[in-house]
KEKE-3310 file (N, C-alpha, C; in steps of 0.2 Angstrom, whole numbers, plus 5000, padded with zeros to 4 digits):
npx = (5215:5218:5235:5239:5226:5212:5202:5186:5186:5192:5183:5173:5180:5180:5186:5205:5222:5227:5225:5224:5214:5204:5198:5198:5186:5174:5161:5147:5135:5121:5116:5125:5140:5156:5167:5183:5197:5212:5221:5234:5245:5259:5258:5253:5248:5248:5238:5231:5217:5213:5221:5216:5204:5207:5213:5204:5195:5203:5204:5191:5189:5192:5182:5173:5176:5173:5159:5154:5146:5153:5153:5159:5174:5191:5202:5218:5233:5248:5257:5269:5271:5274:5268:5255:5238:5228:5232:5233:5219:5213:5215:5209:5197:5194:5195:5185:5173:5172:5170:5158:5151:5151:5141:5145:5153:5165:5172:5182:5199:5217:5232:5250:5265:5275:5289:5287:5274:5258:5243:5228:5216:5205:5194:5177:5165:5150:5144:5133:5136:5135:5137:5148:5160:5175:5192:5195:5187:5186:5181:5185:5185:5178:5174:5185:5181:5185:5186:5191:5204:5220:5236:5239:5249:5259:5256:5256:5271:5275:5269:5275:5290:5287:5284:5272:5257:5245:5232:5235:5233:5222:5210:5215:5216:5203:5198:5204:5199:5187:5174:5172:5159:5147:5151:5154:5140:5134:5141:5137:5123:5121:5129:5145:5158:5171:5181:5193:5201:5210:5226:5241:5250:5247:5238:5243:5248:5238:5228:5236:5235:5221:5219:5227:5222:5211:5213:5216:5221:5225:5221:5225:5221:5230:5227:5214:5215:5211:5218:5224:5226:5241:5247:5255:5264:5272:5276:5286:5294:5300:5296:5290:5285:5297:5294:5288:5300:5302:5289:5288:5298:5293:5282:5287:5290:5278:5271:5266:5272:5263:5262:5266:5268:5279:5288:5295:5289:5276:5274:5279:5266:5256:5261:5260:5260:5245:5233:5220:5212:5202:5188:5192:5184:5177:5168:5153:5153:5139:5133:5140:5136:5126:5131:5139:5129:5124:5133:5134:5121:5124:5132:5146:5160:5164:5175:5179:5194:5198:5201:5199:5207:5208:5221:5236:5241:5239:5245:5248:5243:5248:5241)
npy = (5050:5034:5026:5014:5009:5009:5021:5020:5010:5017:5027:5019:5012:5016:5015:5011:5005:5017:5021:5018:5011:4996:4986:4986:4995:4994:5001:4992:4996:5008:5004:4996:4990:4982:4973:4970:4961:4952:4941:4933:4921:4913:4897:4901:4894:4877:4867:4862:4863:4875:4884:4886:4893:4902:4910:4912:4920:4932:4936:4939:4948:4962:4965:4966:4977:4988:4988:4979:4963:4948:4938:4928:4917:4913:4901:4902:4893:4885:4873:4860:4845:4835:4834:4829:4824:4823:4834:4846:4846:4847:4860:4868:4863:4870:4883:4884:4881:4892:4902:4898:4900:4915:4916:4915:4908:4896:4898:4891:4891:4889:4880:4878:4869:4870:4874:4880:4881:4890:4899:4907:4918:4925:4937:4941:4953:4962:4980:4995:5008:5021:5018:5014:5011:5019:5020:5034:5050:5053:5063:5076:5074:5063:5046:5032:5016:4999:4982:4969:4962:4966:4958:4946:4943:4942:4931:4922:4922:4917:4903:4899:4898:4887:4891:4890:4880:4877:4873:4881:4894:4894:4903:4916:4910:4906:4920:4925:4917:4921:4929:4946:4949:4952:4964:4973:4973:4979:4992:4997:4998:5007:5017:5026:5036:5031:5017:5003:4986:4980:4974:4969:4981:4984:4992:5006:5009:5007:5016:5027:5028:5031:5041:5051:5050:5057:5069:5072:5071:5060:5053:5041:5030:5022:5013:5008:5001:4986:4971:4953:4941:4939:4946:4957:4951:4944:4953:4961:4951:4951:4944:4942:4946:4947:4957:4967:4977:4984:4990:4998:5006:5014:5020:5028:5040:5047:5046:5053:5053:5052:5046:5037:5025:5010:5013:5006:4993:4994:5000:4988:4980:4991:4991:4979:4966:4962:4948:4944:4954:4965:4976:4994:5009:5025:5034:5046:5056:5055:5045:5035:5027:5019:5012:5003:4997:4990:4982:4975:4967:4959:4951:4955:4962:4980:4992:5008:5017:5028:5045:5055:5070:5087:5092:5090:5082:5066:5062:5052:5055:5047:5042)
npz = (4836:4842:4842:4832:4830:4820:4813:4812:4823:4834:4839:4845:4854:4872:4883:4883:4881:4886:4897:4917:4920:4924:4916:4896:4889:4877:4866:4862:4859:4860:4873:4879:4882:4880:4891:4894:4899:4905:4914:4922:4931:4942:4952:4969:4978:4984:4983:4968:4965:4973:4967:4954:4958:4965:4955:4945:4951:4953:4941:4936:4944:4940:4930:4938:4947:4939:4939:4932:4923:4922:4908:4899:4898:4892:4894:4899:4899:4905:4907:4912:4904:4914:4924:4922:4918:4928:4939:4931:4927:4940:4942:4931:4935:4946:4943:4934:4942:4950:4938:4935:4947:4946:4937:4922:4910:4901:4888:4880:4876:4877:4878:4883:4883:4896:4907:4919:4929:4924:4925:4920:4915:4900:4901:4897:4899:4901:4902:4906:4895:4901:4913:4918:4930:4934:4938:4941:4946:4960:4972:4982:5000:4999:5006:5007:5004:5008:5005:5008:5019:5021:5015:5008:5000:5010:5017:5006:5003:5016:5015:5002:5010:5016:5029:5035:5035:5022:5028:5039:5033:5028:5030:5023:5010:5007:5006:4995:4985:4985:4976:4971:4967:4974:4982:4971:4966:4976:4976:4964:4966:4976:4971:4967:4967:4961:4959:4961:4960:4974:4970:4963:4966:4978:4992:4994:4981:4972:4977:4974:4960:4959:4966:4959:4946:4949:4951:4964:4982:4995:5011:5024:5037:5048:5059:5054:5044:5038:5043:5039:5051:5057:5048:5050:5059:5050:5040:5049:5051:5039:5029:5016:4998:4985:4976:4983:4988:4977:4975:4987:4986:4974:4982:4990:4984:4984:4996:5012:5028:5043:5055:5071:5070:5065:5051:5042:5043:5041:5029:5021:5022:5018:5006:5000:4988:4981:4979:4971:4978:4988:4983:4982:4985:4982:4990:4991:5007:5013:5007:5013:5024:5017:5008:5016:5021:5012:5008:5018:5020:5008:5015:5016:5021:5025:5026:5032:5028:5026:5016:5003:4997:4994:4992:4985:4972:4969:4980:4996:5012:5027:5041)
capx = (5214:5225:5240:5238:5219:5209:5197:5182:5187:5194:5175:5170:5185:5178:5193:5210:5227:5231:5223:5227:5209:5204:5198:5196:5181:5172:5153:5144:5127:5120:5114:5129:5148:5160:5174:5189:5203:5215:5226:5237:5252:5260:5255:5253:5248:5251:5233:5229:5211:5212:5226:5212:5198:5210:5216:5198:5192:5207:5203:5185:5189:5194:5175:5167:5178:5171:5152:5150:5144:5156:5150:5162:5181:5194:5207:5227:5236:5255:5260:5274:5267:5277:5263:5249:5230:5226:5233:5229:5212:5210:5216:5205:5190:5193:5192:5177:5168:5174:5166:5150:5147:5150:5135:5148:5154:5171:5170:5188:5206:5224:5237:5256:5271:5280:5293:5285:5266:5254:5236:5224:5209:5203:5187:5173:5159:5146:5141:5130:5141:5133:5136:5157:5163:5182:5197:5195:5181:5184:5180:5188:5178:5173:5176:5188:5179:5189:5181:5195:5209:5227:5240:5240:5256:5264:5255:5258:5277:5276:5267:5282:5295:5285:5284:5265:5255:5238:5229:5235:5231:5215:5205:5217:5215:5196:5196:5207:5194:5180:5171:5170:5153:5144:5154:5152:5133:5133:5142:5132:5115:5120:5131:5150:5162:5177:5182:5197:5202:5218:5231:5248:5254:5246:5235:5245:5249:5231:5226:5239:5232:5215:5220:5232:5217:5205:5216:5216:5228:5222:5223:5222:5222:5234:5223:5209:5216:5209:5223:5223:5229:5248:5251:5259:5271:5277:5279:5290:5300:5302:5293:5287:5286:5301:5292:5286:5304:5300:5282:5288:5303:5290:5278:5292:5288:5271:5269:5269:5271:5263:5260:5272:5271:5285:5286:5296:5285:5269:5275:5278:5260:5253:5263:5259:5256:5239:5232:5212:5211:5195:5186:5192:5178:5177:5161:5152:5150:5131:5131:5145:5131:5120:5136:5142:5124:5122:5138:5133:5116:5126:5137:5153:5162:5167:5180:5181:5200:5203:5196:5201:5207:5209:5226:5242:5239:5241:5250:5244:5246:5248:5241)
capy = (5043:5030:5024:5007:5008:5012:5027:5015:5007:5022:5029:5015:5011:5019:5014:5006:5004:5023:5022:5014:5006:4988:4984:4991:4996:4994:5001:4989:4999:5013:5003:4990:4990:4976:4974:4966:4961:4946:4941:4925:4920:4906:4897:4906:4889:4871:4865:4864:4867:4881:4889:4888:4895:4909:4912:4914:4925:4938:4938:4941:4955:4968:4967:4969:4983:4992:4989:4975:4957:4943:4934:4922:4918:4908:4898:4902:4886:4883:4867:4854:4839:4830:4835:4824:4827:4824:4841:4851:4846:4851:4868:4869:4862:4874:4890:4883:4882:4899:4906:4895:4904:4921:4916:4916:4902:4895:4895:4889:4893:4888:4877:4874:4866:4876:4872:4883:4880:4896:4898:4913:4919:4931:4938:4947:4955:4969:4984:5000:5013:5026:5016:5012:5012:5020:5022:5042:5052:5053:5070:5079:5072:5056:5041:5027:5010:4994:4976:4963:4963:4965:4953:4939:4943:4941:4925:4919:4921:4911:4899:4898:4897:4883:4892:4889:4875:4878:4874:4888:4901:4894:4911:4920:4906:4907:4926:4925:4913:4924:4933:4952:4951:4954:4969:4976:4974:4984:4999:4999:4998:5014:5022:5028:5040:5027:5011:4998:4981:4981:4970:4970:4987:4987:4998:5013:5009:5008:5022:5033:5029:5032:5049:5056:5051:5059:5076:5073:5069:5054:5052:5036:5031:5016:5008:5008:4996:4979:4965:4946:4939:4937:4948:4963:4948:4943:4961:4963:4947:4953:4938:4948:4944:4950:4963:4972:4982:4988:4994:5002:5012:5019:5023:5034:5046:5052:5045:5058:5048:5056:5041:5036:5018:5008:5015:5002:4986:4996:5000:4981:4979:4994:4991:4971:4964:4958:4942:4944:4956:4969:4983:4999:5013:5032:5035:5051:5054:5055:5038:5029:5021:5015:5008:4999:4992:4986:4977:4970:4965:4954:4946:4958:4967:4985:4996:5016:5016:5037:5049:5058:5075:5091:5094:5085:5077:5058:5061:5050:5055:5041:5044)
capz = (4835:4847:4839:4830:4829:4815:4815:4815:4831:4840:4841:4849:4860:4876:4886:4880:4885:4888:4905:4921:4922:4926:4909:4892:4888:4869:4864:4857:4857:4865:4879:4880:4881:4882:4897:4892:4903:4906:4921:4924:4936:4944:4959:4974:4983:4981:4980:4960:4963:4976:4964:4950:4961:4967:4949:4941:4956:4953:4934:4936:4948:4936:4927:4944:4947:4934:4939:4925:4922:4917:4903:4894:4899:4890:4901:4897:4902:4904:4911:4911:4904:4918:4930:4922:4918:4935:4942:4927:4928:4946:4942:4928:4939:4952:4939:4929:4946:4951:4933:4934:4952:4943:4931:4917:4906:4900:4881:4878:4878:4875:4883:4881:4888:4899:4913:4925:4927:4926:4923:4920:4911:4897:4903:4892:4902:4900:4906:4902:4894:4904:4921:4919:4936:4933:4943:4942:4947:4965:4975:4989:5004:4998:5009:5005:5007:5006:5006:5009:5023:5016:5019:5004:4998:5014:5019:5002:5005:5021:5012:4999:5012:5021:5037:5037:5030:5020:5034:5043:5029:5025:5029:5018:5003:5005:5003:4987:4981:4985:4971:4970:4965:4979:4983:4964:4965:4981:4974:4959:4968:4979:4968:4970:4962:4958:4961:4958:4964:4976:4967:4964:4967:4985:4993:4992:4972:4968:4978:4971:4955:4959:4968:4953:4939:4950:4952:4972:4988:5000:5018:5026:5045:5049:5063:5052:5038:5040:5041:5040:5056:5057:5042:5053:5062:5042:5039:5055:5051:5032:5026:5010:4992:4982:4972:4990:4990:4971:4976:4992:4983:4971:4985:4995:4981:4985:5003:5017:5033:5049:5060:5076:5070:5062:5044:5037:5044:5039:5022:5018:5022:5014:4998:5001:4982:4984:4975:4972:4984:4988:4979:4984:4983:4983:4990:4995:5014:5014:5005:5016:5027:5012:5004:5020:5024:5005:5008:5025:5017:5005:5018:5014:5027:5022:5031:5031:5028:5024:5013:4997:5001:4988:4992:4983:4965:4970:4987:5001:5017:5031:5048)
cpx = (5220:5230:5239:5229:5214:5203:5191:5179:5188:5187:5172:5174:5184:5185:5200:5216:5230:5230:5225:5221:5210:5204:5196:5188:5177:5164:5154:5137:5126:5118:5119:5136:5152:5166:5177:5195:5206:5220:5228:5243:5252:5257:5255:5252:5248:5245:5231:5221:5210:5216:5219:5206:5201:5211:5210:5194:5197:5207:5197:5184:5190:5187:5170:5169:5176:5163:5149:5148:5149:5150:5153:5169:5183:5201:5214:5231:5243:5257:5264:5269:5268:5271:5257:5244:5227:5227:5232:5222:5209:5211:5210:5196:5189:5192:5186:5173:5167:5168:5158:5147:5146:5144:5138:5149:5161:5169:5176:5194:5212:5228:5242:5260:5275:5283:5290:5278:5262:5249:5234:5217:5208:5196:5184:5167:5156:5144:5138:5134:5141:5135:5145:5158:5172:5187:5197:5188:5179:5185:5182:5183:5175:5179:5180:5186:5183:5184:5184:5202:5215:5232:5242:5246:5260:5262:5257:5266:5278:5275:5274:5287:5294:5286:5276:5263:5249:5232:5227:5234:5225:5210:5208:5216:5208:5194:5199:5202:5187:5178:5171:5163:5148:5145:5153:5144:5131:5135:5139:5125:5114:5123:5138:5154:5167:5178:5187:5197:5210:5222:5239:5253:5251:5242:5236:5246:5242:5226:5229:5235:5226:5215:5223:5226:5213:5207:5216:5221:5222:5225:5221:5225:5226:5230:5217:5207:5215:5215:5222:5227:5235:5251:5256:5266:5275:5280:5285:5295:5303:5301:5288:5290:5293:5300:5289:5293:5302:5295:5284:5294:5298:5285:5281:5290:5282:5267:5271:5266:5270:5260:5267:5273:5276:5283:5287:5293:5279:5269:5275:5271:5254:5254:5263:5256:5250:5236:5225:5210:5203:5194:5188:5188:5180:5170:5159:5150:5143:5129:5135:5140:5127:5125:5139:5136:5122:5128:5137:5127:5120:5133:5145:5153:5165:5170:5181:5189:5203:5198:5202:5201:5209:5217:5232:5240:5244:5245:5246:5248:5245:5247:5242)
cpy = (5039:5026:5016:5005:5013:5016:5024:5012:5012:5025:5024:5012:5016:5020:5009:5006:5012:5025:5018:5010:5000:4985:4989:4990:4998:4995:4996:4992:5004:5011:4996:4991:4984:4978:4969:4967:4953:4946:4933:4926:4912:4905:4900:4899:4882:4867:4866:4866:4873:4887:4890:4892:4902:4913:4916:4921:4931:4940:4942:4948:4961:4970:4969:4974:4989:4992:4984:4969:4953:4939:4926:4924:4911:4908:4899:4897:4885:4879:4863:4849:4834:4830:4830:4829:4829:4831:4846:4851:4848:4858:4870:4869:4868:4881:4889:4883:4889:4904:4905:4899:4910:4922:4916:4908:4901:4893:4891:4890:4890:4885:4877:4872:4871:4873:4874:4885:4889:4896:4905:4913:4926:4933:4944:4948:4961:4974:4990:5006:5019:5025:5013:5014:5015:5021:5030:5043:5053:5060:5071:5077:5067:5051:5036:5021:5004:4987:4970:4966:4962:4960:4947:4939:4941:4934:4920:4917:4917:4906:4895:4895:4891:4885:4892:4883:4878:4878:4881:4894:4901:4898:4915:4917:4908:4915:4929:4922:4916:4930:4940:4955:4954:4962:4975:4978:4979:4992:5001:5002:5005:5019:5026:5033:5036:5022:5007:4993:4982:4974:4969:4975:4989:4990:5004:5013:5011:5014:5028:5033:5031:5040:5053:5056:5056:5067:5078:5070:5063:5054:5045:5034:5021:5011:5006:5003:4989:4973:4958:4945:4936:4940:4954:4958:4946:4949:4962:4959:4948:4947:4940:4947:4949:4956:4970:4978:4987:4994:5000:5007:5017:5023:5028:5040:5051:5050:5050:5054:5053:5051:5040:5028:5016:5009:5010:4995:4988:4997:4994:4979:4984:4994:4983:4971:4961:4952:4941:4948:4961:4974:4989:5005:5021:5034:5041:5051:5054:5049:5032:5025:5017:5011:5001:4996:4989:4980:4972:4963:4959:4950:4949:4962:4974:4989:5004:5016:5025:5040:5054:5066:5081:5094:5089:5081:5069:5058:5058:5051:5049:5042:5038)
cpz = (4838:4841:4838:4831:4826:4818:4816:4820:4835:4842:4846:4856:4866:4881:4884:4884:4888:4896:4910:4924:4921:4919:4903:4890:4879:4868:4859:4854:4861:4871:4882:4878:4884:4887:4894:4897:4902:4911:4921:4928:4939:4950:4964:4981:4980:4979:4973:4961:4968:4971:4957:4953:4962:4960:4945:4944:4954:4945:4932:4939:4943:4932:4932:4947:4945:4934:4935:4927:4918:4912:4901:4897:4895:4894:4896:4902:4900:4908:4909:4910:4908:4924:4928:4921:4923:4938:4938:4926:4934:4945:4937:4931:4943:4949:4936:4935:4949:4945:4935:4941:4950:4938:4925:4913:4903:4893:4878:4880:4874:4879:4878:4886:4892:4905:4921:4923:4929:4921:4925:4915:4909:4898:4898:4897:4897:4905:4903:4901:4898:4913:4922:4925:4934:4938:4945:4943:4955:4968:4979:4995:5004:5003:5006:5008:5005:5009:5008:5013:5018:5019:5013:5002:5004:5017:5013:5002:5010:5019:5009:5003:5017:5028:5040:5034:5027:5025:5038:5040:5026:5026:5024:5010:5002:5003:4997:4983:4981:4979:4974:4969:4968:4980:4977:4965:4971:4980:4969:4961:4971:4975:4971:4964:4958:4961:4958:4963:4966:4976:4968:4964:4975:4986:4992:4984:4970:4971:4976:4964:4954:4960:4961:4947:4942:4952:4960:4975:4991:5006:5021:5033:5046:5052:5060:5046:5042:5037:5042:5047:5054:5050:5045:5055:5055:5041:5043:5053:5043:5027:5021:5003:4989:4979:4976:4989:4984:4973:4981:4989:4978:4975:4989:4991:4982:4992:5008:5024:5039:5054:5064:5074:5065:5054:5041:5038:5040:5031:5018:5018:5018:5006:4996:4993:4984:4978:4975:4978:4983:4983:4986:4980:4985:4983:4995:5003:5015:5012:5009:5019:5022:5009:5010:5022:5017:5006:5013:5022:5013:5008:5017:5019:5022:5027:5027:5032:5029:5020:5007:4999:4994:4989:4989:4978:4967:4976:4992:5007:5024:5039:5053)
residu = (MET:LEU:ASP:GLY:ILE:ALA:PRO:GLY:PHE:SER:ASP:ALA:LEU:MET:LEU:GLY:PHE:GLU:THR:SER:ASP:ASP:ALA:ALA:VAL:TYR:ARG:LEU:SER:ASP:ASP:SER:ALA:ALA:LEU:LEU:THR:VAL:ASP:PHE:PHE:THR:PRO:ILE:VAL:ASP:ASP:PRO:TYR:ASP:PHE:GLY:ARG:ILE:THR:ALA:ALA:ASN:ALA:LEU:SER:ASP:VAL:TYR:ALA:MET:GLY:GLY:ARG:PRO:LEU:ALA:VAL:MET:ASN:LEU:LEU:ALA:PHE:PRO:CYS:SER:LEU:GLY:PRO:ASP:VAL:VAL:GLY:GLU:VAL:VAL:ARG:GLY:GLY:ALA:GLU:LYS:VAL:LEU:GLU:ALA:GLY:ALA:VAL:VAL:VAL:GLY:GLY:HIS:THR:ILE:ASP:ASP:LYS:GLU:PRO:LYS:PHE:GLY:LEU:SER:VAL:PHE:GLY:THR:VAL:HIS:PRO:ASP:ARG:VAL:ILE:ARG:ASN:ARG:GLY:ALA:LEU:PRO:GLY:ASP:GLU:ILE:VAL:LEU:THR:LYS:PRO:LEU:GLY:THR:GLY:LEU:TRP:GLY:THR:ALA:LEU:LYS:ARG:GLU:LEU:VAL:SER:GLU:ASP:ASP:ALA:ARG:GLN:VAL:ILE:GLU:SER:MET:ALA:GLU:LEU:ASN:ARG:ALA:ALA:SER:GLU:ALA:MET:VAL:GLU:VAL:GLY:VAL:HIS:ALA:ALA:THR:ASP:VAL:THR:GLY:PHE:GLY:LEU:LEU:GLY:HIS:LEU:HIS:GLU:MET:ALA:ALA:ALA:SER:GLY:CYS:GLY:ALA:GLU:ILE:ARG:VAL:ASP:ALA:ILE:PRO:LEU:PHE:ASP:GLY:ALA:LEU:ASP:TRP:ALA:GLU:ARG:ASN:VAL:ALA:PRO:GLY:ARG:THR:ALA:GLU:VAL:VAL:ALA:TRP:ALA:ASN:ASP:PHE:VAL:ARG:TRP:HIS:SER:ASP:ARG:ASP:ARG:ASP:VAL:LEU:MET:ARG:VAL:LEU:CYS:ASP:PRO:GLN:THR:SER:GLY:GLY:LEU:MET:MET:ALA:VAL:SER:GLU:PRO:LEU:ARG:ASP:GLN:VAL:LEU:ALA:ALA:LEU:GLU:THR:ARG:GLY:VAL:LYS:GLY:TRP:VAL:VAL:GLY:ARG:PHE:THR:GLY:GLU:GLY:HIS:GLY:VAL:ILE:THR:VAL:ARG)
# end
């Protein structure tokens, strides 16, 4: 029995807080399970409407990463009353439109007065109990497919430091606001061994979680990693989120560097905390082209950035 959970409920709780998966999974019936997740953060852009869209896409992503369909969400809103209803209304409107695009509905929420603005969503979705896609299950030889470029944290820091305008960062903002719905549908259609979304622990952190949970190692190719224009420049200038240094220090314990590229700069990119990043999938080599084609059919770009190996439990080799 899981600590704090009554026996009658522990049988239904398929996945809970003891794993590093993207959402909890609670069995409802033989052919339906609930996916439960929550996420919120402070503004990463000035425009309240864009902030709402990005926050909603980020929260919904956990359901998509596990092959599910979001159905209902509740808003979590912490804002200073001094900002007024117009600003808050735009945040909520942006989130609601993105939820509607996902085919889900906002059913309520809770607000508090707070000096620092925060917005987020708790999300309820469903998935067939036998079709849950977890972050473990990758096999040696599986290809690693990524569906969005890296660099949102670097660009977000440049925005906060007023080194660029939101017009300059429009491509990055739209990527963060893009749902992972189509990518999820593609991987469910073709079939993958494991998946997760790339968020606060960067590419290396989330790949390490996948590899360790699967009892594998992993190998990535630096030149195959997709980056937003300008991301490498920000990394070279150390225009990076404050949390990046912590992620890099953690990743140094499981990364083996075999590239002649500048390690310090590229580690800032590979450990860049992403907001509403893409899905990362473990795809068997025979199905790789089918997954890439299924993504392309839905207007989503996919990049093969490496593979899982049978050596080094959770160790990532960078070439």
